[in-house]
N, C-alpha and C positions, 0 to 999 in steps of 0.2 A: 248241700254245701258244708263240707268236712275241715274240722281245725285242730291244728298236729301243735305244741308248746316246744319250742327248743330252750332247756333249760340249763340259762346259765348263772345262775343269781342274778344281780343286777343288770348283768347285760341279754335275760334271756326277752325271748319273742315271738310273737305267733306266725305259722303256715296256714293260710287259708285259701282252698280249693273249693272250685264250684264253678259253676259254667255260667257267662254272659256276668260276671260280676264285677268286670272293670268301670262300668257305672256306678257303683254304689256306694258314695259317700263313706258309708261305714268301714270301709276296709283300709279309706285312706286318712282323715282328718285325726281320728284319734292317733296318728302315730306319726303327724305333721309338727313341729315345733315352731313358733313365729309366724308371721305372716309372708316369709316366700320359700317359693319352689324352685326346682330349676330340673327341668325333667331331660333327659341325655337320652338320647337313643339312637337309630341310625335311618338312613335312607331307604330300607326296604320297607320297617315298621313303623315310620311314621304317617305312612299313609295308610295305613291298616285301620290302627288304632289309637293315634296321637289323639286323634277330636274326640274321643272316650275319658279320655284321663282329665282334656282341658277342661271341661264340661262340666267336672264337678271342683275343679278349681278357680274359680267363676273370682271368690272371694279374695284370692290370693297374689301377689307379685310376681310372676309367670314371665321366667326363662325360660326356650328350649334352645336345645343342642341337639344337634342334629348331624350323626358322625358318619362317614362314609362305613359301609356294610362288608363286612370282611376279617378272618383272623389274620389276614398282611397288614390289617391296621391296628392291629391291637400293639402299639410301642408309644413309646415315652414322646415323641412329635405329635400322634393323634390322642394320647393323655391332655397334652397342652391346649389342644382343644378348648377342651371342656374347663379349663382354668382361665383360659383368655375371656372368655362369655361371661363367668363366674366373676372376673373385677370389672368387665367392663360395663356390667347389671348393677356394681357396689354389693355384692351378697356379700353378707356379714356370718358370725361362727351362728346365726339364731336360721341360716336356711338348711331346707332339707333338697336333698337329690331323691330323684324319684328314676331308677332304672327299669327302660323299657325295649328291651328286644332280648337279642338271648345271651348266650354265655361270655362272649364280647363286650358287650355293652354294660353287660350286669360287672363283669369283672375289673373294668374299667370303670366306672361311677363309683363302685365300690371303693378302688384307690383310691379317686380323686377325693371320697368323703373322706377317709384317714387321712388325706394329706389338706387339703384346703385351710388356711387357718387353724392348721393342727387338729383336725377331727369337726366335722358336721355331721347331723343324723342322714340317714337315707331309707330307702325303702325298696326292696325287690321287687320287679313285676314282669317276671320272665314267660316270654310267647314261645321258647322252641321246649320239645319235648326235652332236650338234654340240658338248657339252665333249668328245669321245672324240677328235677327230677335229682340234680346233683350242685350244678355251680350256685345255684340261688343263694345255698342253705349251708351256712358254716363259716362263712366269713373271710371265703379264703378271695384275696381279691390279688389283681397286680395285672403286669403286664409282661408279654415279650421279648426279647434280644436275640438279637440274629446268633448269638454263640447258643442259647437254649431257651426252653419257654417256661414261661412264668417265673423266672428268674428274679426279676422284682417286682415287691407286692408286701402286703401287709397283713396279718388278720385284722379286721375288723367288720364287724356283727352289724346286719341290718336291724331296722327297728319293726319292722312287718318284711313278711314273705307274701303276696298277694297272686296268686294262679289261676288263673281264669282257660279251664278246658278249652273252652272258645275257640282259641286262637292257635289251638293244631288243626282247625280247620285248612286254615292257610298254609302250614307249610308242605314244604313239598317233601316228596315220598322219601327223597335221599337226605334228609335232615329226621323224618321222622328214626329211620332205621340208625341212624347217628345215634340217636336220643336212646332209642330199645338198648345200646352198648351197655350204656352207663346202669342201665335198669339190671338187665342180666346180671351185672358185676355183684350187685348187692346181696341175690340170689347165692353168689359162690362163695361170698366173702363171710358173708352172716348167716342167710335167710334159705336155708336147705328145703322149707317148705314152701318157699316163695318162686325159689329156680323151676321145682318139680310145677309149680301152677304155671307158670312162664311158659317151661314145656308143651303145657297142658292148650294154654289160650295162644299159642301164636298166632292161628288163623283172623279170632278177634281183634287182635292188635295189631295186626296188620291193615285190617279194613277200618279200623280207628273206631272200632264198638266203643263208645260215651262209658260203659258201667266197667268196662275194660281196661282202659285208659286210666279214667280215676281211682279204681282200686289199684292198678301200677303206680302211678302218679303218689298218690297215699303212703302204700306201701314202704316205697324207697323212700321218700323221705323220713317213713318213719325211721328208718335201718340206719338211716347216714343221721338222725336226729340225737340217735342212741349211741353211735360211735362219734359224733363231735361232746356230746354230755361229756361224754368219758375221758377225755381228752383234746380241748379245744386247740389248743397250737401245735399239735401234732410232736410231743415230745415220745409217744409210744406209741397205743391202740391203732388212731386215726391214722399211720401211713398205710393198714390195709386199703382205703378207700382209694391210693396210687393203685389197687391192682392192675397188670398188663402195661399202667402209663413209662413206667421207666424205657419199654421197648415202644411201645404207641410215640412218647414225645419227639425221640430219636428217628421215629418214621418220617413225623412231621417237621420234625427240623432240615433232615436231608432233604425231603421232599420239596421244599418249603410252603412256609408258614399258609394255609388257606388250599391246598394242593387234595390233599388228603382231610377228610373232614373229623374233629379231635376223636368222634365215637368212633369213625373207621380205623383210624390208627389207633384206639385203645382195643378195639376186637380183635384186630391180628396178635396188640401185647398181649391179650390173654391168650390167644392159644399155644402162643412161644411161651406164656407161663405156666401153661397147662403142661406141653412139653415137657417145661424144664422141670416141674414136678414129678412126671411120672419119670423120667430119669433119675430123678432124686428117690424115689421109692418110695413115695405120697401119692399118688393117684394110680388108677388102674388104665391100661387104656382105653377099656368102655368108656370113663370119665372125659377124656378128652375128647374121643369120638362124640361121644353125646353133645360135647359141650362145638365141636365142630360144625354138628347137624343143626344145632339149634340157633347158631351165628349165621350161616348159611341158609336158615328159611324166616328172617330177617333181613335177609338180601346185605350182609355187612362181609366184607373181606375179611379171609384167616389164614392171607400169607402176606409179608410186606413187599411193597415193590419193587420191583427188579431193579437191579443196579446199585443195588447196597450191599457191601464187604461185610464178614464177621468184625475186618479189625473198626470200619468205617462207626459200626453198630458200637462199639465197646469205645469209641473215642465221644462219643455223641454219647452216651451212657456215666459216661464220668460226671458229667456237667449236669448230675441231678441232685435233688436236694436235700434225698437222702445218703447219699456218699457223705462220708461221716471220717474226718482222717483220712481222706486217701481210700477208704474203702466202700465199695460199692456195696450198696444192700437192695436187697429183693423183696419182694412180696409175693411168696410163691403159698401152693394149696399144699396143705395137709388132708383137705377131702372137700369134696364139694360141702360147700358151707362153714368152711373153716379156713383160713389166711391168716400167714405170720410175717413179717421182715425179718430176716434174717441178712447174715453176712457169713452165714453157716453154709456154703452147699460148694460143690468141687467146683473149679473152675474150668476143671476139662468138660465135663457136662454143659457148661455155659457153652462153649466154642462147639462144642457135637451140634447142639441146640442151632446155631445161628450158623453155622454150616450146613446143616441141613437146611432152612428156609431161605439161604443165598445163593443157596445154587441154582 
């Protein structure tokens, strides 16, 4: 069992990483305030892990909210299903929400916790690789809008993050690959030694070697915690965690939420960032080719979907949280292991990049 701490003063919280820990009350009870708990999960995860959590909460007044599964349901309409259940069961400010599921469940549960009676406690229990290494850590919560992904939300930190690596045994191969996109991202933006380790351990990760996966999860959470501690609400350096996301979110919105998995869109977006960084004179061709090879080795796309034009990309990228005063900002790579957020790039290079990938 590994433990990390996200150090945010009075909003600090632990991250527990281990195998078969969902039935251990020691990772839950100390982080539950009051006697009422609401577990928010989805139709896919509930049959697998809900009873494990219920078994350690017998002494609590318990409500279960089971949501439909899929990115297409990450919206205000589905969010209201959580509020309906909380109000019907007369939950109070002493209620603790538990997010049991992937990134969609975690984001919506966190946002519901931030809003319900102006804020209640919650615990993240991520069950996909992507949510374990990324969305469950850092306090970003929210829902999508038809015009833009994650544009409605709040920064709201959990009481604890409980990562049971055994849940990855039931994860579909496509979801495993999508999670590895975010793992690779950490190496690219701030951890070149980890990036090298990933290149050397692709086969172990793809074969679900428990030791390799635990190490990758721990290292990813460590890297993310360090960035979040430096900039909790993304006023500066934290935006580097969005490497590839401006392109990726445009892909998701264009394709329709849920058609491309988030990690798949981010993978294609990271290749586009690498290409633009090469055009800007920051990366060499070997760096770009190495990234493409790594992503392909974990079965991730390295091109956006057909049918999206450069103008459509620009239109969708304009609806991005990094846009300031009408100026598009992008996360670019200065080198493998170093990223920066900037609006200082040549627009002609961006258009050349888009035209190449959309041709």
